[in-house]
Steps between C-alpha positions, in 0.01 A plus 500: 500500500292783364125455523497230772359561847550314830159331474472338153193298413671248279840383398676497164786260434803676356668276251877543445664451163538120547141428593223460239122504537504125422713450820222662709239275341721194556542596866125545569414171325767298676411625848144364468424151627252280317186592699586868475549542130306826464500727194694827524605803294851641460505861385794685350443868573784592269283400205240753600771767517631408152149509355459846643823602324369352174181698542695821554715429199222427249205691651666795665207737425242267655480474873409140621216447743546144620184289506495367859251222425773333283718424807439668836823372669615777735858467375383570142322816618813608684733459202269670253431785742873551538519570126207747504226283352135592555245232583154391387274326749176315447372479857535625854753234603736609220447861588589436861807295400639775279421777748680300772816520297494880513384554142353847456123491420561702183707209365208252539222428256188315629423306190236254619225466244208436743581700815323452834369821656705440813816467295436814304456679841826342614679637194351847563598494866862417412536754220502249217330709237586327172219250425415304186147513374327352191120515557228725636424285808863534620494870418200558728665300790817704470320829485314420829794349696808686359417845369869587463569203276700541179381245249680304229238408247568135402455440130497175310601506140368339180851359446474262800624150422210317334580177669506658845144530633621661829642795314148612413361457852624819660523856370267749352460481124618799302151587387371504862780723635330827421190410701712397794701822484185702493359315803826566686471868415143514629600328829799731546753211486841583361632289210877529455596238255450181298595147596525256211379153571742261332505125559789368702572246232524757219770419250406752232659845514222634277261456794698769683501715191117486464465562875700824485304615198172434683628676811569812289133495393389479864730786598339713219152411626591594852641834394172582317307418815724711721754259653871557492656153499876436555549125555532230235512149653604231260380227734656154506585250231872482573672166511849455650691493176733776388417439136132573565598815692708621206218421256242686709740791553549542123124494437383694801743785538449626144124499559533681834722761347250546217178519712634608841816714440676649801336835431165355607618436851360142498683249715520143368495207738452119470411214730757213458454208729635172367786688335662565840433182688445203274857399451605593854327206670561126477242255647610160628225241527498136605349195338245348737346239268540338161298306248585323174232570235413365157456721201134545588606615850363187671688362799737228394723245667854545360517121445211531252705709260597338173873478422478784246274728700651780715319589821352838569510637855268707710678666792322662791676783679450665834404826330227551242264748340324561837834620635815630335378423144170689533583709191426179297130549579518840322650345189870555571746256344723328758848436367615137526734438795838338535557190709728532797663161456836350414482380139725332254561676168289248310220467761162414351218754507124439488180681424368639828221714650516684831213535746428663835416301810121563509388224264282752319475480125579873481823446701719433196803720510685390186309302233804359325872509553803264456675386816718217620310242708455642844422339840288610795718739697684639199509879439400721211625854445275764329688810395309810382282442807473852639175620338163425663638215710535640847198552722239320702390165353170491323417163656562521870548229759665474844843431344467705182733798541690691230853366440775701677720739300876502548638837378850525358716759331861478374751721670565670167137582449459614858785752471385611157158568648657703789719704254232551235356804678160345482480399865345744741509533878143368544553192275663162560445565869356149556798316348743306717774403256686203631805336329390156372685189616448167333382222727771246586262224387464651152518241228551541133199481269465498122210681346350365173386737228136459392461391144 
């Protein structure tokens, strides 16, 4: 097949019309014996392709630069590169990963906020000229180590979500932009555009509207000082929903047309991350311990419950916030899972909380959800698990390794990807697409829906 070499680095299971993603999950769960019940991901690469199509449909004038820190799985990089996405990287490891996939340096933005001198030099050596900067200290480092750099001035806006403290952490305030532009001029560093800092949990389209208005002010300042800027970077803030994309499109494109019409020669880009990968990955975890708790969360013997009192359960899983749920430490909301368990239609459900295996008070993954009573050895499935979940564990030990990822794509999606015209000769070269066969020991399983 087009785009595949004789020496692929990883395999992708090709699912025919009669095989669903749930069948793949069933197979991997059922092949594990009790002592080997390890967490794992199953990824549907077709979802990433369809999200790319949605982006092209609703945001055709805005080129996506995928935020690699969101999910650095090589297969994700391959698929997005096949459709012509650019990439934003926060450190040398991400830069190396993207370059290793044949991405041209001009399609990479080095967006790290606090850059090491050695990594700035690495970017310079490899021709990665687009760098993000938001303060004078970074500006001086860049001027010394990367004289050919082209800067995107990162700007925070007054319209940032008031409840999101992180949204005010990074970015130069509008009133400080002139001073930073003047310093860049004195140092001989080129400034080519504005990058808007928008929170990844932004749900207000007016934040984008204000950001574009502020960017226009910075462009005007830069022109007065002698810069000719030509890039408007809308940053992140994109969830995976099509409704949000339509909402932002309606608000953003009219503002872009007003402040940055095509006659100005300004290119508009954005940095979606979760949008592409969140819904493409499912995480399967195993229950390793269980406690019955009273309303005050004290340990309780089930026999001590009164006849009219329902139990509450604490379940401990083999993945927690120091592993695949590390985004919880940054304030992300983890969606309640479904139980991989045969259930009757009228099965009772109970108040439950979900914890990682560390025993740490911070290792609470889900504070409250409703689940059927589970046993040690049962499985839970987390959908929407593709964002900020894959990488090295924060809490390391001899046996703490990231869960494996099993890549899949339906035959329909695979052929659509091949026929779309998006794939290029230097992309998808690491794929070994193998027809998927269900294991003979596959058993049926019913999945409950979380209340």
